[in-house]
Backbone bond lengths (Angstrom), bond angles and torsions (degrees), N, CA, C in turn:
res aa  C-N    CA-C-N  psi(-1)  N-CA   C-N-CA  omega(-1)  CA-C   N-CA-C  phi
1 M - - - 1.461 - - 1.516 110.09 -
2 D 1.326 117.05 134.44 1.454 122.68 176.71 1.524 108.16 -88.11
3 I 1.333 115.56 91.81 1.462 120.35 -175.55 1.512 111.43 -66.07
4 D 1.339 116.67 -36.76 1.462 119.15 179.29 1.530 111.09 -61.80
5 A 1.357 116.60 -41.73 1.456 120.35 178.98 1.524 110.63 -64.07
6 K 1.323 116.13 -38.83 1.465 120.49 179.09 1.522 110.95 -63.17
7 M 1.335 116.78 -46.10 1.455 119.49 -177.99 1.539 111.43 -68.86
8 A 1.341 115.74 -32.99 1.467 118.96 177.22 1.527 110.39 -65.84
9 A 1.339 115.74 -39.33 1.472 119.82 177.75 1.521 109.97 -63.93
10 F 1.313 117.37 -40.27 1.463 120.38 178.40 1.526 111.21 -58.48
11 Q 1.326 116.55 -42.56 1.460 119.68 179.85 1.527 110.98 -64.19
12 R 1.332 116.87 -33.89 1.465 120.47 -178.95 1.525 112.47 -72.65
13 I 1.341 116.97 -28.17 1.462 118.76 -178.74 1.535 112.38 -93.70
14 R 1.330 116.62 -4.69 1.467 119.60 -176.41 1.521 112.07 -54.91
15 A 1.316 117.23 -47.81 1.468 120.06 -176.61 1.519 111.19 -63.49
16 A 1.335 116.95 -39.68 1.465 120.40 -179.85 1.525 110.49 -64.98
17 V 1.331 116.44 -43.38 1.463 120.71 -179.64 1.527 110.52 -65.74
18 E 1.326 116.30 -48.15 1.459 119.60 -176.54 1.530 112.33 -67.54
19 S 1.333 117.03 -19.53 1.467 119.69 177.91 1.522 112.31 -68.69
20 T 1.337 117.28 -13.93 1.465 120.73 178.59 1.534 112.12 -92.52
21 Y 1.328 117.32 -7.66 1.459 120.94 -173.86 1.529 111.72 -67.46
22 T 1.309 114.50 149.41 1.457 123.69 173.31 1.523 108.07 -123.65
23 P 1.339 118.28 172.36 1.465 119.37 177.63 1.530 113.83 -59.57
24 A 1.335 117.35 -15.08 1.461 119.93 -179.85 1.519 112.99 -76.37
25 V 1.341 117.50 -15.92 1.465 121.00 -177.31 1.525 109.47 -77.82
26 L 1.335 115.64 130.34 1.460 122.13 177.41 1.524 107.90 -107.93
27 G 1.305 117.71 132.44 1.461 120.03 -178.20 1.516 110.35 79.83
28 G 1.323 115.73 -166.45 1.458 120.22 -177.26 1.507 112.08 -145.35
29 I 1.325 115.97 -171.66 1.450 121.81 -178.65 1.531 110.05 -63.46
30 G 1.312 115.55 141.62 1.456 120.33 177.96 1.513 114.50 108.01
31 A 1.321 117.82 -13.27 1.463 120.10 177.89 1.527 109.95 -71.70
32 F 1.298 117.50 161.17 1.464 121.43 179.52 1.523 112.10 -70.44
33 G 1.308 116.57 -22.50 1.462 121.01 177.32 1.512 110.42 -147.61
34 G 1.325 117.08 140.42 1.453 120.96 177.38 1.519 110.82 -76.33
35 Q 1.315 116.23 146.13 1.459 121.20 -178.41 1.524 110.20 -126.95
36 I 1.327 115.34 136.80 1.456 120.00 176.40 1.523 108.74 -140.83
37 A 1.310 116.26 135.62 1.464 121.65 -177.52 1.525 109.04 -86.61
38 L 1.321 116.50 113.26 1.459 120.68 -175.82 1.510 113.15 -67.12
39 D 1.329 116.61 -29.31 1.464 117.71 -178.05 1.530 111.87 -69.34
40 E 1.333 117.09 -12.07 1.458 120.86 177.54 1.525 112.78 -83.29
41 V 1.346 115.80 -19.02 1.468 117.58 -171.69 1.523 114.51 -128.39
42 C 1.303 117.85 -26.08 1.462 120.39 -172.09 1.527 111.94 -105.50
43 L 1.297 114.88 144.31 1.449 120.86 175.37 1.525 110.31 -79.60
44 H 1.316 115.18 170.81 1.462 120.33 176.93 1.527 110.04 -61.66
45 D 1.309 116.77 143.09 1.468 123.49 178.71 1.530 111.42 62.93
46 A 1.316 115.91 38.64 1.467 120.68 178.55 1.514 110.56 -81.26
47 V 1.325 115.75 151.47 1.461 123.49 176.83 1.523 108.15 -115.93
48 L 1.335 116.80 133.25 1.458 121.38 174.99 1.519 109.30 -87.60
49 V 1.319 116.84 136.94 1.460 123.07 179.58 1.525 107.62 -125.00
50 A 1.337 117.50 123.99 1.464 121.72 -173.56 1.521 111.97 -117.26
51 S 1.329 115.51 150.14 1.459 121.46 177.15 1.517 109.30 -147.55
52 T 1.321 116.72 146.81 1.464 121.36 172.79 1.519 108.68 -138.95
53 D 1.324 116.23 143.78 1.457 120.31 -179.19 1.521 109.25 -162.79
54 G 1.326 115.88 177.64 1.451 121.87 177.56 1.516 110.30 -132.89
55 V 1.326 117.37 171.57 1.461 120.67 179.34 1.522 111.81 -97.18
56 G 1.345 117.32 1.41 1.459 120.68 174.70 1.520 112.93 62.04
57 T 1.334 115.73 -146.41 1.463 119.70 -174.62 1.532 112.99 -81.16
58 K 1.311 117.78 9.19 1.463 119.63 170.16 1.523 109.96 -61.27
59 T 1.341 115.98 -25.66 1.461 119.52 177.31 1.527 111.47 -60.97
60 M 1.330 117.74 -28.27 1.457 120.75 -179.93 1.522 111.40 -70.88
61 I 1.330 117.10 -32.12 1.463 120.52 174.68 1.529 109.17 -69.69
62 A 1.329 116.62 -42.74 1.461 120.78 177.78 1.518 110.93 -59.27
63 E 1.339 115.83 -42.69 1.462 120.46 178.54 1.526 111.00 -62.87
64 A 1.329 116.76 -45.32 1.463 120.73 -178.57 1.525 111.67 -65.00
65 M 1.338 117.17 -34.18 1.462 121.54 -179.09 1.531 112.32 -87.54
66 G 1.333 116.86 -11.80 1.458 119.84 -176.38 1.507 112.51 65.38
67 R 1.336 116.29 31.06 1.466 121.48 -178.47 1.523 108.43 -129.10
68 Y 1.324 116.57 118.94 1.454 119.77 -169.23 1.530 114.55 -120.62
69 D 1.325 118.42 -4.64 1.461 119.04 -175.86 1.523 112.72 -74.09
70 T 1.335 117.89 -32.46 1.467 119.44 -173.97 1.522 113.09 -69.19
71 V 1.336 117.44 -31.02 1.468 118.25 -177.57 1.525 111.16 -68.60
72 G 1.335 117.24 -24.11 1.461 119.24 173.40 1.513 111.27 -64.67
73 H 1.326 116.59 -41.57 1.464 120.78 174.57 1.530 110.17 -62.91
74 D 1.321 116.30 -41.11 1.468 120.49 -178.61 1.517 112.52 -55.24
75 I 1.328 116.02 -51.49 1.458 118.05 -172.20 1.527 111.33 -71.24
76 V 1.334 117.26 -37.09 1.472 119.36 177.45 1.522 110.15 -64.66
77 N 1.325 116.75 -50.61 1.463 120.11 -174.79 1.519 112.47 -67.59
78 H 1.333 116.78 -33.51 1.463 118.94 175.23 1.533 109.84 -59.10
79 C 1.315 116.01 -49.00 1.466 119.64 -178.15 1.531 111.66 -68.06
80 V 1.335 116.93 -35.95 1.468 120.16 176.36 1.520 110.14 -58.31
81 N 1.328 116.56 -46.25 1.468 120.10 -178.64 1.523 112.15 -66.01
82 D 1.318 116.97 -33.96 1.459 119.59 179.34 1.524 111.91 -62.95
83 V 1.338 117.55 -45.08 1.466 118.59 179.90 1.528 110.55 -77.22
84 L 1.335 116.06 -29.74 1.462 120.17 178.63 1.521 111.34 -62.78
85 A 1.330 117.31 -33.00 1.456 121.19 179.51 1.526 111.99 -59.61
86 Q 1.324 116.82 -16.81 1.457 121.45 176.45 1.524 112.00 -109.11
87 G 1.334 114.70 13.42 1.453 119.25 176.28 1.511 114.88 84.38
88 A 1.337 117.46 12.39 1.466 121.02 -175.62 1.528 111.55 -97.09
89 R 1.320 114.79 144.42 1.461 122.06 176.30 1.521 109.35 -94.98
90 P 1.339 117.64 144.12 1.468 119.64 -179.96 1.518 111.78 -65.06
91 L 1.317 116.12 138.48 1.459 122.53 -179.44 1.529 110.34 -113.86
92 F 1.345 116.66 -59.81 1.465 118.93 176.01 1.526 110.64 -147.78
93 F 1.329 115.01 157.35 1.460 123.37 -172.82 1.526 109.71 -133.83
94 L 1.341 115.82 145.93 1.464 122.19 173.88 1.522 109.05 -130.13
95 D 1.325 116.26 140.70 1.461 120.30 179.57 1.529 111.13 -112.67
96 Y 1.323 115.33 156.00 1.465 122.37 176.26 1.522 107.76 -136.14
97 I 1.333 116.54 120.16 1.458 122.46 -179.90 1.523 108.04 -120.09
98 A 1.328 116.50 122.91 1.464 121.52 179.80 1.519 109.12 -122.08
99 S 1.331 116.38 141.77 1.459 121.26 -179.99 1.518 110.06 -155.27
100 G 1.323 114.92 168.45 1.464 118.78 176.01 1.511 111.63 -73.00
101 K 1.317 116.14 -36.39 1.464 122.22 177.68 1.517 108.50 -143.96
102 L 1.298 116.33 130.08 1.454 120.80 -179.23 1.525 110.86 -64.02
103 E 1.324 115.55 124.51 1.460 121.89 174.04 1.525 106.65 -111.05
104 P 1.337 117.58 104.10 1.468 119.97 -173.32 1.522 114.06 -53.71
105 D 1.340 117.92 -41.82 1.468 119.38 -178.60 1.529 111.47 -63.82
106 V 1.337 116.15 -37.89 1.463 120.24 178.57 1.524 110.14 -66.10
107 T 1.314 115.98 -46.37 1.462 120.29 -179.56 1.522 111.65 -60.23
108 V 1.319 116.24 -45.10 1.462 120.32 -179.90 1.524 110.80 -62.64
109 S 1.341 117.13 -41.70 1.460 120.57 -179.58 1.521 111.64 -65.49
110 V 1.339 116.96 -43.64 1.461 120.75 -179.56 1.526 110.98 -64.35
111 V 1.328 116.53 -48.66 1.465 119.82 -177.47 1.529 110.84 -67.43
112 S 1.321 117.30 -36.04 1.466 119.75 176.45 1.526 110.56 -62.15
113 G 1.337 116.49 -39.06 1.461 120.08 175.80 1.517 111.47 -63.45
114 C 1.331 116.38 -41.84 1.474 120.36 176.46 1.528 110.52 -59.97
115 A 1.328 116.06 -44.45 1.468 120.15 -178.10 1.527 111.20 -64.54
116 E 1.326 116.55 -41.92 1.468 119.87 179.19 1.525 111.02 -62.09
117 A 1.337 115.96 -43.02 1.464 119.94 178.62 1.524 111.13 -65.22
118 C 1.328 116.82 -39.32 1.467 120.43 178.29 1.520 111.08 -63.00
119 R 1.325 116.78 -44.14 1.470 119.53 179.32 1.523 111.28 -60.02
120 A 1.317 116.58 -37.45 1.465 121.32 -176.53 1.520 112.48 -64.26
121 V 1.344 117.42 -26.41 1.467 120.62 -177.91 1.525 112.04 -114.09
122 G 1.333 117.14 11.26 1.453 120.59 177.66 1.506 113.97 69.40
123 C 1.325 116.56 35.41 1.465 122.42 -176.73 1.523 109.58 -110.63
124 V 1.314 117.06 144.27 1.456 121.68 178.87 1.530 109.88 -90.83
125 L 1.322 116.43 128.70 1.471 121.39 170.10 1.521 105.82 -86.56
126 I 1.327 115.40 96.59 1.456 120.00 -165.38 1.529 113.59 -96.03
127 G 1.330 117.34 -11.33 1.458 118.88 -179.81 1.512 111.58 177.15
128 G 1.319 115.77 -178.35 1.450 120.04 179.43 1.518 111.17 176.44
129 E 1.316 115.38 -175.19 1.459 121.66 -178.69 1.520 108.96 -147.94
130 T 1.304 115.34 139.96 1.463 122.04 174.32 1.520 107.68 -120.53
131 A 1.328 116.33 116.89 1.466 121.47 -176.68 1.520 110.28 -112.04
132 E 1.318 116.08 131.28 1.461 121.95 176.33 1.524 107.76 -108.96
133 M 1.338 116.91 115.06 1.463 121.27 -174.01 1.524 111.21 -132.57
134 P 1.331 117.15 77.01 1.468 119.99 177.84 1.528 110.38 -61.43
135 G 1.314 115.96 138.65 1.463 120.58 -177.29 1.511 112.57 96.39
136 V 1.322 116.64 -27.64 1.463 120.81 176.55 1.524 109.53 -89.54
137 Y 1.342 115.97 -43.12 1.454 121.52 178.92 1.528 110.02 -111.27
138 K 1.333 116.14 141.57 1.452 121.18 177.27 1.528 109.96 -68.22
139 P 1.331 117.36 153.24 1.466 119.72 177.74 1.532 110.99 -55.46
140 G 1.322 115.95 131.18 1.452 121.21 178.32 1.513 114.72 90.17
141 S 1.324 117.13 -17.04 1.464 119.97 -178.98 1.527 110.40 -90.69
142 F 1.333 115.23 158.79 1.458 119.70 178.38 1.520 109.25 -153.91
143 D 1.321 115.59 164.72 1.465 122.22 176.48 1.519 107.80 -125.44
144 L 1.310 115.92 145.72 1.460 121.17 -178.91 1.518 109.47 -131.87
145 V 1.322 115.39 123.70 1.464 123.07 -179.71 1.527 107.96 -131.74
146 G 1.309 115.81 150.74 1.454 119.30 177.48 1.510 111.88 -140.41
147 A 1.308 115.81 157.87 1.468 122.35 174.78 1.514 107.79 -133.90
148 L 1.322 115.36 136.50 1.456 120.40 -177.92 1.517 110.18 -132.51
149 V 1.302 115.67 140.20 1.466 122.11 173.90 1.520 108.20 -116.58
150 G 1.323 115.12 127.75 1.452 121.19 176.33 1.520 109.99 -119.05
151 W 1.315 115.89 179.90 1.462 119.12 -178.88 1.524 110.15 -147.10
152 A 1.312 114.16 156.14 1.461 121.16 175.69 1.520 108.63 -155.55
153 P 1.324 117.76 146.20 1.470 119.08 169.78 1.532 108.62 -58.66
154 R 1.305 116.78 140.48 1.471 119.73 -176.78 1.532 111.82 -53.62
155 E 1.319 116.78 -37.73 1.467 120.37 -176.45 1.534 112.31 -71.65
156 D 1.336 117.29 -15.56 1.466 120.89 -178.22 1.523 113.37 -100.94
157 L 1.318 117.85 1.62 1.457 120.09 179.17 1.527 110.51 -61.63
158 I 1.319 116.16 142.89 1.459 122.53 178.86 1.525 108.13 -109.39
159 D 1.319 116.59 118.13 1.467 119.29 -176.95 1.525 113.68 -128.97
160 G 1.326 118.27 1.75 1.453 120.83 175.91 1.516 115.85 80.29
161 R 1.302 118.07 -0.80 1.468 119.86 -173.73 1.526 112.57 -65.31
162 D 1.347 117.31 -23.40 1.457 120.48 -178.17 1.533 113.99 -95.14
163 V 1.331 116.87 5.35 1.468 119.70 176.79 1.520 109.22 -66.48
164 R 1.332 116.65 134.72 1.459 122.58 -179.33 1.527 109.78 -129.91
165 P 1.325 117.98 155.65 1.476 119.54 173.16 1.523 110.56 -55.08
166 G 1.315 115.95 136.98 1.452 121.05 -178.00 1.509 114.14 98.79
167 D 1.341 117.58 -7.55 1.459 120.14 174.04 1.525 109.23 -70.51
168 V 1.317 116.23 162.46 1.465 121.97 -172.39 1.533 110.89 -109.35
169 C 1.333 115.36 136.80 1.464 121.71 178.05 1.522 109.08 -99.21
170 L 1.315 116.18 122.27 1.464 122.38 176.74 1.530 108.59 -106.83
171 G 1.322 116.28 135.67 1.449 120.92 177.70 1.513 111.30 -103.43
172 L 1.346 116.48 132.39 1.458 121.80 173.52 1.521 108.00 -102.03
173 P 1.329 118.29 127.86 1.471 121.37 -173.02 1.527 113.02 -61.15
174 S 1.318 115.36 143.55 1.458 121.07 171.89 1.521 109.00 -89.97
175 S 1.325 115.71 169.99 1.462 120.95 177.35 1.520 111.62 -98.50
176 G 1.330 116.22 3.27 1.462 120.87 -176.34 1.509 109.55 147.34
177 L 1.329 117.34 -143.50 1.462 121.02 -177.34 1.524 112.71 -70.94
178 H 1.319 116.93 -18.31 1.465 122.45 -173.70 1.526 109.29 61.64
179 T 1.320 121.01 -110.54 1.473 119.43 -178.32 1.524 112.36 -129.35
180 N 1.318 117.34 25.03 1.465 119.05 -177.50 1.525 112.05 -134.91
181 G 1.334 115.48 147.36 1.455 121.38 175.67 1.517 114.68 90.37
182 Y 1.321 117.75 12.99 1.463 119.95 -174.30 1.528 113.93 -74.86
183 S 1.298 118.17 -25.53 1.469 118.59 176.23 1.526 110.16 -64.41
184 L 1.338 116.47 -43.64 1.461 120.52 177.50 1.525 110.39 -68.63
185 A 1.319 117.29 -43.75 1.464 120.87 -179.15 1.524 111.05 -60.70
186 R 1.311 117.55 -42.83 1.464 120.10 179.97 1.523 111.31 -65.02
187 R 1.314 116.10 -37.67 1.463 119.50 -177.90 1.525 111.87 -66.41
188 V 1.330 117.46 -40.01 1.468 118.95 -174.06 1.532 113.18 -92.65
189 L 1.340 117.59 -17.47 1.461 119.74 -178.14 1.523 113.46 -109.73
190 G 1.322 116.71 -10.59 1.460 120.31 -172.88 1.509 114.99 -57.27
191 D 1.333 117.26 -35.21 1.467 119.13 -177.00 1.528 112.56 -74.66
192 L 1.326 118.31 -9.46 1.463 120.62 177.15 1.526 111.68 -73.91
193 G 1.334 115.93 -28.80 1.459 120.65 -173.11 1.508 110.10 91.59
194 W 1.329 116.84 125.29 1.460 120.75 -173.44 1.522 112.40 -65.83
195 E 1.325 118.02 -24.25 1.467 120.87 -178.78 1.527 112.83 -87.47
196 T 1.325 117.30 -4.56 1.461 121.22 -177.41 1.527 110.70 -69.17
197 V 1.319 116.19 124.94 1.469 121.55 178.50 1.525 108.56 -90.15
198 L 1.332 116.58 127.62 1.456 121.99 178.82 1.525 109.35 -114.09
199 P 1.341 117.93 133.30 1.472 120.52 -178.16 1.518 113.38 -55.76
200 E 1.346 117.10 -39.68 1.454 119.20 -177.05 1.530 112.80 -67.44
201 L 1.346 116.16 -22.58 1.462 120.30 178.52 1.522 111.82 -91.26
202 G 1.321 116.38 -28.79 1.451 120.06 -176.24 1.511 113.31 74.64
203 C 1.320 116.90 12.27 1.454 122.86 -179.80 1.523 107.62 -165.27
204 S 1.320 117.74 -177.01 1.461 119.63 177.23 1.525 110.74 -75.10
205 V 1.320 115.67 161.51 1.461 120.76 178.00 1.524 110.15 -58.94
206 G 1.328 116.29 -44.87 1.464 119.97 -179.58 1.514 112.78 -63.00
207 E 1.329 117.19 -40.63 1.464 120.39 178.84 1.521 111.31 -63.83
208 A 1.325 116.60 -40.20 1.471 119.83 178.31 1.524 110.69 -62.75
209 L 1.331 116.31 -39.22 1.461 120.13 -178.92 1.523 112.48 -74.01
210 L 1.328 117.10 -25.06 1.466 120.50 -179.73 1.524 113.36 -90.25
211 A 1.329 118.04 1.92 1.466 119.64 177.86 1.529 109.57 -51.56
212 P 1.321 118.61 125.99 1.472 120.32 -173.41 1.522 113.59 -64.56
213 H 1.299 114.52 145.71 1.461 124.02 173.39 1.533 108.35 -59.21
214 R 1.328 117.32 129.03 1.460 121.07 178.74 1.521 112.00 -76.99
215 A 1.313 115.85 147.88 1.461 121.26 166.78 1.528 107.31 -103.73
216 Y 1.337 116.20 145.78 1.463 120.70 -175.12 1.522 112.97 -113.59
217 L 1.320 116.82 21.12 1.460 120.42 -179.38 1.524 111.42 -63.54
218 A 1.328 117.74 -42.19 1.469 120.54 -178.87 1.527 111.02 -63.11
219 E 1.325 116.63 -40.32 1.462 120.59 179.15 1.535 110.62 -66.76
220 F 1.320 116.41 -40.14 1.465 120.39 177.15 1.526 110.50 -61.81
221 D 1.331 116.22 -44.55 1.463 120.12 178.73 1.526 110.90 -60.34
222 A 1.329 116.07 -39.46 1.466 119.77 179.51 1.522 111.29 -63.67
223 L 1.328 116.91 -39.63 1.462 120.88 178.10 1.526 111.09 -64.99
224 V 1.318 115.84 -45.61 1.467 120.01 -179.62 1.528 110.25 -63.08
225 S 1.337 116.71 -43.61 1.462 120.72 -179.66 1.527 112.07 -62.63
226 A 1.352 115.49 -29.31 1.468 119.91 179.70 1.520 112.39 -83.70
227 G 1.327 117.28 1.59 1.455 121.03 179.08 1.514 114.11 80.39
228 V 1.336 117.08 14.58 1.466 120.60 178.69 1.521 109.43 -77.39
229 R 1.307 116.26 131.65 1.461 120.48 176.59 1.528 108.45 -90.22
230 V 1.307 116.04 109.31 1.461 121.06 178.63 1.524 108.37 -82.15
231 K 1.334 116.72 116.07 1.465 120.50 -178.32 1.525 112.61 -83.33
232 A 1.322 116.26 -34.21 1.459 120.57 -179.54 1.516 109.02 -161.81
233 M 1.334 115.67 153.96 1.460 121.78 173.80 1.524 108.71 -139.53
234 A 1.317 115.93 137.58 1.461 121.23 178.01 1.516 109.05 -123.51
235 H 1.327 115.93 121.75 1.461 122.50 175.97 1.531 106.92 -80.35
236 I 1.337 117.34 117.67 1.462 120.67 -174.74 1.519 109.43 -87.82
237 T 1.312 115.27 97.03 1.462 122.53 -178.18 1.530 108.11 -119.06
238 G 1.333 117.86 -143.18 1.458 120.82 179.72 1.518 110.88 -57.85
239 G 1.329 116.90 131.42 1.455 121.11 -174.96 1.514 111.99 101.63
240 G 1.356 116.01 -10.68 1.458 119.98 175.18 1.519 113.22 58.88
241 F 1.332 114.56 -149.70 1.467 120.88 -178.77 1.526 111.52 -70.42
242 L 1.326 116.27 -38.32 1.464 120.19 -172.07 1.514 112.87 -63.85
243 D 1.323 117.13 -35.42 1.461 119.74 -177.39 1.523 113.78 -96.26
244 N 1.328 117.54 -26.46 1.462 119.45 -173.70 1.523 114.52 -91.25
245 L 1.324 118.32 -36.95 1.468 119.13 178.85 1.532 112.98 -62.68
246 P 1.333 119.91 -42.01 1.465 118.62 179.42 1.526 113.93 -59.88
247 R 1.307 118.01 -20.79 1.466 121.32 -178.99 1.525 112.10 -66.70
248 V 1.344 117.42 -18.59 1.473 119.70 -176.71 1.519 112.30 -117.44
249 L 1.342 117.18 9.30 1.461 120.46 -178.20 1.524 110.85 -102.29
250 P 1.324 117.69 139.04 1.467 119.85 176.13 1.528 110.39 -76.98
251 D 1.304 116.40 168.73 1.470 120.89 177.18 1.521 110.32 -57.89
252 G 1.323 115.48 141.37 1.449 120.60 175.81 1.515 115.00 85.83
253 V 1.350 116.92 4.83 1.470 120.66 -179.07 1.521 110.04 -125.45
254 G 1.331 115.39 132.72 1.456 122.40 174.18 1.515 109.83 -123.17
255 V 1.327 116.74 -172.47 1.464 121.35 -177.08 1.522 109.72 -140.19
256 T 1.304 116.19 139.62 1.461 121.89 168.31 1.525 108.15 -116.08
257 L 1.340 115.87 125.66 1.453 121.98 179.83 1.525 109.93 -112.00
258 D 1.313 115.32 146.90 1.462 122.14 177.25 1.524 108.35 -102.91
259 R 1.341 117.16 106.94 1.466 120.41 -176.43 1.522 112.84 -62.25
260 S 1.322 117.55 -23.23 1.462 120.43 -178.04 1.527 112.74 -84.84
261 A 1.327 116.95 -0.18 1.466 120.00 -172.65 1.525 113.30 -79.16
262 W 1.315 118.19 -20.51 1.457 119.82 -177.74 1.529 110.79 -129.95
263 R 1.313 114.56 160.47 1.459 121.64 179.79 1.521 109.73 -82.11
264 V 1.322 116.49 127.56 1.461 121.90 176.81 1.532 108.44 -91.89
265 P 1.328 119.10 121.05 1.468 121.38 -178.76 1.531 111.98 -58.52
266 P 1.328 117.47 149.23 1.472 121.73 -176.05 1.514 114.61 -57.50
267 I 1.325 119.05 -30.27 1.464 120.21 -177.66 1.525 111.19 -60.84
268 F 1.331 117.16 -33.92 1.462 119.93 179.30 1.527 111.00 -72.08
269 R 1.321 116.63 -39.85 1.467 119.99 177.88 1.516 110.64 -63.73
270 L 1.324 115.90 -38.05 1.468 120.44 178.74 1.527 110.62 -63.01
271 I 1.315 116.40 -45.48 1.471 120.35 178.58 1.525 110.36 -62.00
272 Q 1.319 116.59 -44.69 1.466 120.32 -177.61 1.522 111.50 -63.49
273 Q 1.322 116.64 -43.76 1.467 120.20 -177.75 1.518 112.04 -68.30
274 R 1.310 116.84 -46.73 1.465 119.82 -176.44 1.522 111.98 -72.43
275 G 1.326 117.15 -27.69 1.455 120.04 -179.35 1.506 114.27 -99.73
276 S 1.347 117.15 -0.25 1.470 122.04 -176.53 1.533 110.15 49.54
277 V 1.313 115.38 48.80 1.462 121.84 -176.95 1.529 108.85 -91.85
278 S 1.313 116.85 135.00 1.459 121.13 -178.92 1.523 110.78 -69.08
279 D 1.338 116.13 158.68 1.464 120.99 177.07 1.527 110.91 -58.61
280 D 1.327 116.18 -43.50 1.460 119.42 -177.89 1.529 111.35 -62.36
281 E 1.338 116.58 -42.08 1.463 120.02 -179.91 1.528 110.77 -67.71
282 M 1.328 117.13 -39.56 1.462 119.76 178.55 1.523 110.73 -59.92
283 H 1.324 116.93 -42.34 1.463 120.27 -178.46 1.528 112.16 -76.77
284 R 1.306 117.93 -10.07 1.460 121.72 176.66 1.535 110.74 -92.19
285 V 1.336 116.36 -31.41 1.459 121.11 -175.98 1.525 112.11 -92.82
286 F 1.341 116.67 -38.73 1.460 121.46 -171.03 1.531 111.88 -115.10
287 N 1.340 115.31 165.35 1.472 119.49 175.77 1.526 112.31 -81.31
288 M 1.341 117.14 -14.49 1.472 123.63 175.51 1.532 113.65 56.71
289 G 1.328 115.97 26.99 1.459 119.52 176.15 1.509 115.57 101.01
290 V 1.333 117.30 0.02 1.476 121.72 176.90 1.523 108.16 -122.22
291 G 1.323 116.64 110.77 1.456 120.35 -176.43 1.512 114.79 -89.41
292 M 1.321 116.57 -23.80 1.466 121.06 179.64 1.520 108.64 -146.49
293 V 1.337 115.96 135.64 1.458 121.41 173.68 1.521 107.93 -108.27
294 V 1.328 115.27 127.92 1.464 121.86 179.42 1.522 108.04 -113.84
295 I 1.324 116.70 129.06 1.461 121.49 -179.25 1.525 109.51 -107.36
296 V 1.339 115.09 125.00 1.464 121.09 -178.98 1.525 109.32 -133.43
297 A 1.318 116.21 164.20 1.460 121.37 175.49 1.526 109.38 -71.99
298 P 1.330 118.05 153.05 1.477 120.72 -179.55 1.521 113.52 -54.15
299 E 1.329 116.55 -37.07 1.471 119.09 -177.31 1.529 113.01 -71.15
300 D 1.342 117.19 -11.61 1.464 120.48 179.46 1.524 112.97 -99.75
301 V 1.319 117.73 -2.32 1.467 120.75 -174.48 1.523 112.06 -62.43
302 A 1.309 117.48 -48.14 1.468 120.88 -177.06 1.526 111.06 -59.05
303 A 1.323 116.66 -45.45 1.467 120.28 179.71 1.519 110.82 -65.48
304 A 1.341 116.89 -37.68 1.462 120.72 179.98 1.522 111.04 -64.89
305 L 1.324 116.99 -44.31 1.463 120.91 -179.09 1.525 111.37 -68.37
306 A 1.317 116.43 -32.07 1.465 119.55 176.91 1.526 110.63 -70.77
307 A 1.322 116.78 -37.37 1.466 121.32 -178.80 1.517 111.81 -73.37
308 V 1.338 116.54 -36.97 1.472 122.00 -178.89 1.527 107.68 -128.12
309 P 1.332 118.17 84.55 1.466 121.59 -173.38 1.523 114.62 -59.64
310 E 1.341 118.77 -25.59 1.453 119.62 -179.37 1.533 112.68 -80.55
311 A 1.325 117.51 -8.41 1.463 120.32 176.23 1.526 109.69 -67.17
312 V 1.326 115.72 147.42 1.463 121.71 -177.49 1.528 109.13 -131.70
313 I 1.319 116.66 138.57 1.463 120.07 173.66 1.528 108.01 -71.98
314 I 1.322 116.65 118.88 1.467 119.89 -176.11 1.530 113.40 -117.47
315 G 1.321 118.49 -3.40 1.453 119.62 179.20 1.510 112.08 167.47
316 E 1.328 115.37 -168.98 1.463 120.15 178.98 1.517 109.84 -150.41
317 T 1.312 114.00 161.16 1.459 119.70 177.60 1.530 109.23 -83.24
318 E 1.327 115.33 157.45 1.458 121.20 -176.62 1.519 109.15 -149.71
319 P 1.344 117.92 164.06 1.464 119.88 176.10 1.527 110.27 -63.61
320 W 1.321 115.95 143.94 1.468 121.51 179.21 1.515 108.17 -137.95
321 G 1.319 116.16 125.05 1.448 120.27 -175.34 1.508 115.86 -93.07
322 G 1.323 117.08 9.91 1.466 119.81 178.76 1.512 113.65 89.55
323 L 1.325 117.89 4.91 1.458 121.79 178.89 1.528 109.24 -119.48
324 G 1.316 116.45 145.62 1.458 120.61 178.01 1.518 112.28 76.23
325 T 1.323 115.34 -166.44 1.457 121.37 -176.18 1.521 111.32 -77.12
326 R 1.304 116.36 130.71 1.458 120.03 -178.22 1.528 111.96 -77.62
327 V 1.335 116.36 -27.48 1.468 121.45 176.64 1.519 107.70 -117.08
328 R 1.298 116.94 116.59 1.462 121.80 179.89 1.515 110.03 -103.38
329 L 1.320 116.06 132.06 1.471 122.27 -178.64 1.524 109.13 -116.17
């Protein structure tokens, strides 16, 4: 391990990391553990909500394109959406970057992307780890993982328990694949060349695949400010609609979605056509253009659509007797 290179990279990312700090942060970069004073940010009877995830093989597209800033946004925003689905606001984030050999420019670009994403949602980048593991990772390859802790007043937690048949499902558009389905995407699109510009995409294949994962905190805030009662939210990640929507539904409730209700971005159609992938498989692997599903009562739909104009009605909840598919497409 080149310790000097590692420490030099740390000095280069210091300003980016410290730019996310708030008065709640105690100490600074370089401590063995990050510290944050909860009484500076959390209300009485607050609940902490934690999430950890990775960006998967999207890192291989970043490596091939020589562009590393977007994956920092990916991992932060993925974790933000995970805690947001339970009504929690991001509090602090930690990153983990592993590679066969530390590349200072790559590390600085990734962490700077994380810091920029954290600033955008008012989250502190409070710490992280850079691991150099030759023999485990191939030269030039790397892995990126993050962990985020958010908070919410106990009374504001969203758990889906009040969802009833007849409630309305609103879809919030994704920016692309987000952080799931890249193994399949690489297999069916790899022979095109990542730098190849396609008219239907309006950019290169690699650029379309590197589109950063969206965070939906601003949209959630808009709904709350409009007085909309959000009954449940499902972050559509790996497993698509079929696996993620049931995670927020109470017993006895299912969902019917209308696939024709929203616009599917061209990148998904390209993957489906070139890979001869069935509709069912596409909706199981990818978000298909909907990154978050928000469930509200019928009487709140008009206010929700006014608050978030890009939201689209994509389906409704229905009685479910425990037999057959819980999410129908």
